[in-house]
C-alpha positions in Angstrom: -6.5 -15.3 -4.7 -8.0 -18.7 -5.1 -10.1 -20.7 -2.5 -10.4 -17.9 0.0 -13.3 -15.9 1.2 -13.6 -12.9 3.6 -16.0 -11.9 6.3 -16.0 -8.2 7.2 -17.4 -7.5 10.6 -19.3 -4.2 10.3 -22.2 -4.5 12.7 -21.0 -2.3 15.6 -22.7 0.9 16.7 -19.6 2.6 17.9 -21.0 4.0 21.1 -17.9 6.1 21.7 -18.4 7.9 18.4 -21.4 9.5 20.0 -23.3 9.5 16.7 -26.4 8.2 15.0 -24.3 7.2 12.0 -23.1 3.6 12.0 -19.4 3.5 13.0 -18.1 2.0 9.7 -19.9 4.8 7.7 -17.9 7.6 9.3 -15.8 9.2 6.6 -12.0 9.1 6.3 -10.6 11.5 3.7 -13.8 11.5 1.7 -14.9 7.9 1.9 -16.6 5.7 4.6 -13.9 3.8 6.5 -15.5 0.5 5.5 -14.8 1.4 1.9 -11.0 1.2 2.6 -11.5 -2.2 4.2 -13.4 -3.5 1.1 -10.7 -2.1 -1.2 -7.9 -3.7 0.8 -9.6 -7.1 0.8 -10.1 -7.0 -2.9 -6.6 -5.6 -3.4 -5.3 -8.7 -1.7 -7.0 -10.7 -4.4 -10.1 -11.9 -2.4 -13.3 -11.5 -4.5 -15.8 -13.5 -2.3 -16.8 -11.1 0.5 -19.6 -11.2 3.0 -20.2 -8.3 5.3 -22.0 -8.6 8.7 -24.1 -5.6 9.4 -26.1 -4.5 12.4 -26.6 -1.0 13.7 -27.9 1.3 11.0 -28.2 -1.8 8.8 -30.2 -0.2 6.0 -27.6 2.6 5.5 -24.7 0.2 5.6 -26.5 -2.3 3.3 -27.1 0.4 0.8 -23.4 1.1 0.7 -22.5 -2.5 0.2 -24.9 -2.8 -2.7 -22.7 -0.3 -4.6 -19.7 -2.5 -3.9 -21.5 -5.8 -4.8 -20.6 -7.2 -1.4 -23.2 -9.7 0.1 -24.5 -8.7 3.5 -26.1 -10.6 6.4 -27.7 -9.0 9.5 -26.6 -9.7 13.0 -29.9 -9.2 14.8 -28.4 -8.7 18.2 -24.9 -7.3 18.8 -23.7 -10.2 20.9 -20.0 -10.2 20.0 -17.6 -11.1 17.2 -18.3 -14.9 17.3 -22.0 -14.3 17.0 -21.3 -12.0 14.0 -19.3 -14.7 12.2 -22.1 -17.2 13.0 -24.5 -14.8 11.3 -22.4 -15.0 8.1 -22.4 -18.8 8.1 -25.5 -19.1 6.0 -23.8 -17.2 3.1 -20.6 -19.3 3.0 -21.6 -22.5 4.8 -20.7 -24.6 1.7 -17.3 -23.0 1.3 -14.4 -25.4 1.8 -11.4 -23.1 1.6 -9.9 -20.5 3.9 -11.8 -17.7 5.5 -10.3 -14.3 6.3 -12.0 -12.4 9.2 -11.3 -8.7 9.2 -12.9 -5.8 11.1 -14.7 -3.0 9.4 -13.3 -0.4 11.7 -9.6 -1.1 10.8 -9.3 1.0 7.6 -5.5 1.2 7.7 -4.6 -2.4 7.2 -2.7 -2.9 3.9 -3.5 -5.3 1.1 0.1 -6.5 1.2 -0.3 -7.6 4.8 -3.5 -9.5 4.1 -1.8 -11.2 1.1 1.2 -12.2 3.3 -1.1 -13.5 6.0 -3.0 -15.7 3.6 0.3 -17.0 2.1 1.7 -17.8 5.6 -1.6 -19.6 6.6 -1.6 -21.6 3.4 2.1 -22.6 3.6 2.0 -23.6 7.2 -1.1 -25.7 7.0 -2.4 -24.2 10.2 -6.1 -24.3 11.2 -5.9 -20.7 12.3 -3.3 -18.0 11.6 -3.5 -14.8 13.7 -2.1 -11.3 13.0 -0.1 -10.2 16.0 2.3 -7.5 17.1 4.4 -6.4 20.1 3.4 -3.3 22.1 5.3 -1.6 24.9 1.9 -0.8 26.5 -0.6 -3.5 25.5 -3.4 -2.1 27.8 -6.8 -2.7 26.2 -5.7 -5.5 23.9 -6.1 -9.3 24.0 -2.8 -11.0 25.0 -1.3 -14.0 23.1 -0.7 -16.8 25.6 1.9 -19.3 24.6 3.5 -22.3 26.3 7.2 -22.8 26.9 7.6 -24.2 23.4 6.0 -21.1 21.8 2.8 -22.8 20.9 -0.3 -20.5 21.0 -2.7 -21.7 23.6 -5.3 -18.9 23.9 -6.0 -15.2 23.8 -6.7 -13.5 27.1 -8.9 -10.5 26.7 -8.1 -7.4 28.7 -11.1 -7.8 31.0 -10.2 -11.5 31.6 -6.4 -11.4 31.9 -4.9 -11.8 35.3 -2.0 -9.7 36.6 0.8 -11.9 35.2 -1.0 -12.1 31.8 -1.2 -8.4 31.6 2.6 -8.3 31.6 2.6 -10.0 28.2 3.5 -7.6 25.3 2.4 -9.7 22.3 -1.2 -8.8 21.4 -3.9 -10.0 19.0 -4.5 -7.5 16.2 -7.9 -9.0 15.3 -7.5 -10.0 11.7 -7.1 -13.7 11.2 -7.6 -16.6 8.8 -9.3 -20.0 9.5 -9.7 -23.1 7.6 -13.4 -23.2 7.0 -14.0 -26.4 8.8 -12.0 -25.1 11.8 -14.0 -21.9 12.0 -17.6 -23.1 12.0 -17.0 -26.1 14.3 -15.7 -24.1 17.3 -18.4 -21.5 16.9 -20.9 -23.8 18.4 -18.7 -24.3 21.4 -18.1 -20.7 22.3 -19.9 -19.5 25.4 -20.5 -16.0 26.7 -19.3 -16.5 30.2 -17.3 -13.3 30.3 -17.6 -9.8 31.7 -19.5 -8.5 28.7 -21.7 -11.5 28.2 -20.7 -11.7 24.6 -19.5 -14.5 22.3 -15.8 -13.8 21.6 -14.3 -15.1 18.4 -10.9 -15.2 20.2 -12.3 -18.1 22.3 -11.9 -20.2 19.2 -8.1 -20.1 19.8 -8.4 -22.0 23.0 -11.0 -24.5 21.6 -8.7 -25.3 18.6 -5.6 -25.6 20.9 -7.4 -28.1 23.1 -8.2 -30.1 20.0 -4.4 -30.1 19.1 -5.0 -28.0 16.0 -2.1 -26.0 14.7 -2.3 -22.3 15.4 0.2 -20.0 13.7 0.8 -16.2 13.8 2.3 -13.5 11.7 3.7 -10.3 13.2 3.2 -6.8 11.7 5.8 -4.0 12.1 3.7 -1.1 11.0 1.6 -0.4 14.1 -0.6 2.0 12.2 -2.2 -0.9 10.4 -3.8 -2.1 13.6 -5.6 1.2 14.5 -9.2 0.4 15.3 -11.5 3.4 15.0 -13.9 3.5 17.9 -13.9 7.2 18.7 -13.7 10.6 17.0 -10.1 10.9 18.4 -9.1 7.6 16.7 -10.8 8.7 13.5 -8.6 11.8 13.5 -5.5 9.6 14.2 -6.4 7.3 11.3 -6.9 10.4 9.0 -3.5 11.7 9.8 -1.9 8.3 9.1 -3.7 7.9 5.8 -2.8 11.5 4.8 0.9 10.9 5.5 0.9 7.6 3.6 -0.6 9.4 0.6 1.9 12.2 0.7 4.8 9.8 1.0 3.7 7.9 -2.0 3.4 11.0 -4.1 6.7 12.4 -2.9 8.4 9.1 -3.9 6.9 9.3 -7.4 8.5 12.7 -8.0 6.0 15.3 -6.7 7.2 18.1 -4.4 4.9 18.8 -1.4 6.4 21.7 0.4 4.6 21.2 3.7 3.0 17.8 4.1 1.7 18.7 7.6 -0.5 21.5 6.2 -1.4 19.8 2.9 -4.2 17.2 2.6 -4.3 15.0 -0.5 -6.9 12.2 -0.7 -5.9 8.6 -1.6 -6.1 7.8 -5.3 -5.3 11.3 -6.5 -2.9 11.2 -9.5 -0.2 13.9 -9.8 2.5 14.0 -12.4 6.3 14.4 -11.9 7.8 17.8 -11.0 4.5 19.2 -9.9 4.9 21.5 -6.9 2.2 21.5 -4.2 2.3 24.6 -1.9 1.2 24.6 1.7 -2.4 24.6 3.0 -3.7 23.0 -0.2 -6.5 20.4 -0.2 -6.9 18.0 -3.1 -9.9 15.7 -2.8 -10.6 12.3 -4.5 -11.1 11.8 -8.3 -8.5 14.4 -9.3 -5.8 14.1 -11.9 -3.0 16.7 -12.1 -0.4 16.7 -14.9 3.4 17.3 -14.9 5.3 20.4 -13.8 2.2 22.2 -12.4 2.2 24.7 -9.5 -0.8 24.2 -7.1 -1.6 26.5 -4.2 -1.0 27.8 -1.6 -4.5 27.6 -0.1 -6.0 26.0 -3.2 -8.9 23.6 -3.0 -9.1 21.0 -5.8 -12.4 19.1 -5.6 -13.6 15.9 -7.2 -14.0 15.6 -11.0 -11.1 18.0 -11.7 -8.6 17.4 -14.5 -5.5 19.6 -14.7 -3.1 19.4 -17.6 0.7 20.0 -17.8 2.5 23.2 -16.7 -0.7 24.7 -15.3 -0.6 27.3 -12.4 -3.4 27.2 -9.9 -2.7 29.8 -7.3 -3.8 31.3 -3.9 -7.4 30.6 -2.8 -8.5 29.0 -6.0 -11.3 26.4 -5.9 -11.9 24.0 -8.8 -14.7 21.4 -9.0 -15.7 19.2 -11.9 -13.4 21.3 -14.1 -10.9 20.6 -16.8 -7.9 23.0 -17.1 -5.7 22.3 -20.1 -1.9 22.8 -20.6 -0.1 26.1 -19.8 -3.2 27.8 -18.4 -3.0 30.1 -15.4 -5.7 30.4 -12.7 -3.8 32.5 -10.2 -5.8 34.1 -7.4 -9.2 34.0 -5.5 -11.1 32.2 -8.3 -13.9 29.7 -8.4 -14.3 27.5 -11.5 -17.1 24.9 -11.3 -18.3 22.7 -14.2 -16.0 24.4 -16.6 -13.7 23.4 -19.4 -10.8 25.8 -19.9 -8.5 25.5 -22.9 -4.8 25.9 -23.4 -2.8 29.0 -22.7 -5.8 30.8 -21.0 -5.3 33.5 -18.4 -8.0 33.6 -15.7 -7.8 36.8 -13.8 -8.0 37.1 -10.0 -11.5 36.9 -8.6 -13.1 35.2 -11.6 -16.3 33.3 -10.8 -18.2 30.8 -12.9 -21.9 30.9 -11.8 -22.6 27.3 -12.5 -25.7 26.7 -10.3 -29.1 28.2 -11.2 -31.0 26.7 -8.3 -31.9 23.6 -10.2 -29.1 22.6 -12.5 -25.3 22.7 -12.7 -24.4 24.4 -15.9 -21.3 24.3 -18.1 -18.8 27.1 -18.9 -16.4 26.5 -21.9 -13.4 28.8 -22.4 -11.4 28.5 -25.6 -7.7 28.4 -26.1 -5.7 31.6 -25.4 -8.8 33.5 -24.1 -8.1 36.2 -21.5 -10.5 36.6 -18.6 -10.0 39.9 -16.8 -10.0 40.4 -13.0 -13.3 40.0 -11.2 -15.2 38.7 -14.2 -18.5 36.8 -13.6 -19.4 34.1 -16.1 -23.0 33.0 -15.7 -23.3 29.5 -17.2 -24.2 28.0 -19.5 -21.9 30.1 -21.8 -19.0 29.6 -24.2 -16.1 32.0 -24.4 -14.4 31.7 -27.8 -10.7 31.2 -28.7 -8.6 34.3 -28.1 -11.6 36.2 -26.8 -11.1 38.8 -24.1 -13.5 39.5 -21.2 -12.8 42.8 -19.5 -12.2 43.3 -15.8 -15.3 43.3 -13.7 -17.5 42.2 -16.7 -20.6 40.1 -16.2 -21.2 37.7 -19.1 -24.9 36.6 -18.9 -26.3 33.1 -19.3 -26.4 32.0 -22.9 -24.3 35.0 -24.1 -21.7 33.1 -26.1 -18.6 35.1 -27.0 -17.3 34.5 -30.5 -13.6 33.7 -31.3 -11.4 36.8 -31.0 -14.2 39.1 -29.6 -13.7 41.6 -26.7 -16.5 42.2 -24.3 -16.7 44.6 -21.3 -19.3 45.9 -19.0 -22.3 44.9 -16.9 -23.8 43.1 -18.7 -20.9 42.5 -21.1 -21.1 44.0 -24.5 -18.9 43.3 -27.6 -16.3 46.0 -28.4 -14.3 44.5 -31.2 -12.7 41.3 -32.5 -9.1 40.5 -31.5 -6.7 40.0 -34.3 -5.7 36.5 -34.9 -2.1 35.5 -34.4 -0.2 34.4 -37.5 1.1 31.5 -35.5 -1.0 28.4 -35.6 -3.0 27.7 -32.4 -1.5 24.2 -32.0 2.1 25.4 -32.1 4.2 25.7 -29.0 3.4 28.4 -26.4 5.5 31.5 -26.0 9.0 31.1 -24.6 7.8 32.7 -21.3 5.4 29.8 -20.8 7.8 27.0 -21.7 9.6 25.2 -18.9 
């Protein structure tokens, strides 16, 4: 999106969070909530972003370094207008439009920001506000209009009189200014209010008195305006985001038997006709293929790649693991830092011992291998193609099992080589595994 910059207000402490962690760094399905705001702004096509930081500044600044977002410090937390004023030095020469969005509103959608920017541009307004109608607007700033519908000001909750509190249209917080109509009014804003802070919303009244055009755009999805200021609101935002993710996957052809008990993080990719059973957790950076069965009570952690027609059953945990087509990992199993080939059977209770106290080590299991119930595989090791590990066996670190070998015991010892199938390894699997 050309000729538009964004200011993200991320300085607040979040007193009601009752935490030493900066509010915007509290996690929402695996990522700091501020990460969602940055992704949304960029998703709307805005590349020039400045973040205003304050409480816990070093920790927040470190996060923004990874996102390549410029930061400025609000030395004293004196309100939203003071925060925008702090950002001025970073974009003072900017001549376009400036989006102001709050770092504690992680559910706002990129489509909403894009529509707001388009509405602002097409109307030629000095300021365009994002608004909505609430049956119970308690706690929100009210949009005050004249009889012609022109926006005159925003009355904050602590400043609104009785008749103003009856107004149902409220200010969501996100807004877009023309640059020259943002920094000019900032100098005129006073802190003659109950909190003794500089309110950015006072710019509305200042621009109105200057006969500047003030426009608005209403949102229908009220979840977008959720501001996270407490642990309860964090939980509410988590539920909304979880439901959004489930709805998107279901629409793409994935079956989620019980969305209420299933948690799938945003960005997870799942192929068509895959079935997710109840009480399954799938974290970020996971890709699952087509026609798989996952769960119930499975935990799929970051870095996992699952092929097509794979079964991952009850109480299975996978992390940084690749599982290729037609493989079964059915019950009470942990696979970490592993690569599992095609048509492999992983017996119930199998454990890859991937951590030696210093390093995470790799386990490689070849195509058509059979791992018996309760096997313990101490990485780094390699199990060959069509090898068989007997039930309860312990395969020691560095004990690589050759193709076709059978090993049993504690520690595992070679018994014999399994006969090779006449059928080529790259041919189709048995009929029983085809779907």
